[in-house]
C-alpha positions as CSV (number, residue, x, y, z in Angstrom):
1,M,-6.4,-33.7,17.0
2,V,-6.0,-32.0,13.7
3,T,-4.6,-33.6,10.6
4,I,-4.0,-30.3,8.9
5,V,-0.3,-29.8,8.7
6,G,-0.2,-26.3,7.4
7,P,-2.7,-23.4,7.1
8,K,-2.6,-23.2,3.3
9,V,-2.5,-25.8,0.5
10,L,-0.4,-24.7,-2.4
11,F,-0.9,-27.7,-4.7
12,E,-2.7,-31.1,-4.6
13,D,-3.1,-33.9,-7.0
14,E,-3.4,-37.7,-6.8
15,K,0.3,-38.1,-5.7
16,F,1.2,-35.0,-3.6
17,K,-0.2,-32.4,-1.3
18,V,1.9,-29.3,-0.8
19,W,1.4,-27.1,2.3
20,D,2.8,-23.6,3.0
21,L,3.7,-23.1,6.7
22,Q,4.8,-19.8,8.3
23,L,5.3,-19.4,12.0
24,E,6.0,-16.0,13.6
25,P,8.5,-15.9,16.5
26,G,6.9,-17.6,19.5
27,E,4.0,-19.0,17.4
28,A,3.0,-22.7,17.6
29,L,1.3,-24.6,14.8
30,G,-0.7,-26.7,17.4
31,M,-0.7,-30.4,18.0
32,H,-1.3,-32.2,14.7
33,R,-1.1,-35.6,13.1
34,H,0.8,-36.7,10.0
35,T,-0.5,-39.9,8.4
36,R,1.6,-39.8,5.2
37,D,5.3,-39.7,4.5
38,Y,6.5,-36.1,3.9
39,L,9.4,-33.8,3.1
40,L,9.9,-30.5,5.0
41,V,11.8,-27.8,3.2
42,F,13.0,-24.7,5.1
43,I,13.3,-21.3,3.5
44,G,15.5,-18.9,5.4
45,E,16.8,-19.2,8.9
46,S,14.8,-20.1,12.0
47,R,14.9,-22.1,15.3
48,I,12.2,-24.8,15.7
49,R,11.2,-27.0,18.6
50,G,9.3,-30.2,18.0
51,V,7.0,-31.1,20.9
52,N,5.6,-34.6,21.7
53,P,1.9,-35.1,22.7
54,D,3.0,-35.4,26.4
55,G,4.6,-31.9,26.2
56,T,8.2,-33.1,26.2
57,T,10.7,-31.7,23.6
58,R,11.3,-34.0,20.6
59,F,14.1,-31.8,19.3
60,E,15.1,-28.2,19.1
61,Q,17.5,-26.9,16.4
62,D,18.4,-24.1,14.1
63,M,17.1,-24.5,10.6
64,H,18.9,-23.1,7.6
65,D,17.8,-22.0,4.1
66,G,17.5,-25.1,2.0
67,D,17.4,-27.7,4.8
68,V,15.3,-30.7,3.8
69,F,14.0,-33.3,6.2
70,Q,12.2,-36.5,5.3
71,R,9.8,-38.3,7.6
72,V,8.7,-41.8,6.8
73,I,5.5,-42.8,8.7
74,D,5.7,-46.4,9.6
75,D,2.9,-48.2,11.4
76,A,2.3,-45.3,13.8
77,D,1.1,-41.8,13.1
78,D,3.4,-38.9,13.7
79,V,1.8,-36.6,16.2
80,H,3.6,-33.4,17.4
81,D,3.5,-29.6,17.6
82,A,6.0,-27.3,15.9
83,V,7.0,-24.1,17.7
84,N,9.1,-21.2,16.4
85,V,11.4,-20.5,19.3
86,G,13.7,-18.2,17.3
87,D,13.4,-14.5,16.7
88,T,12.8,-14.7,12.9
89,L,9.8,-15.8,10.8
90,S,9.9,-19.6,10.1
91,L,9.0,-20.4,6.5
92,N,8.7,-23.9,5.2
93,I,7.0,-26.1,2.6
94,I,5.6,-29.5,3.5
95,I,5.3,-32.0,0.7
96,E,3.0,-35.0,1.6
97,M,3.3,-38.1,-0.5
98,K,-0.2,-39.6,-1.2
99,S,1.0,-42.8,-2.8
């Protein structure tokens, strides 16, 4: 299981790690694990499906330019896949909180 949450790190310091994530239509990031709280910021319009480790759908929804989602990691890790099920490129920035 990968802990990489995006293919490219844009910035990192002692408090934050910022990832760039782009998914082409039909592309999946792959099952991965989040171990830190994070924000997800969408750029443009897309449709994303979140998939649980057992293959079931966690959610599927349209994302809009400027949508921001916060995920607080409690005692358990957050393991999932992200799939672009729309017909446009999905662009987002993931901001992990290190402290």
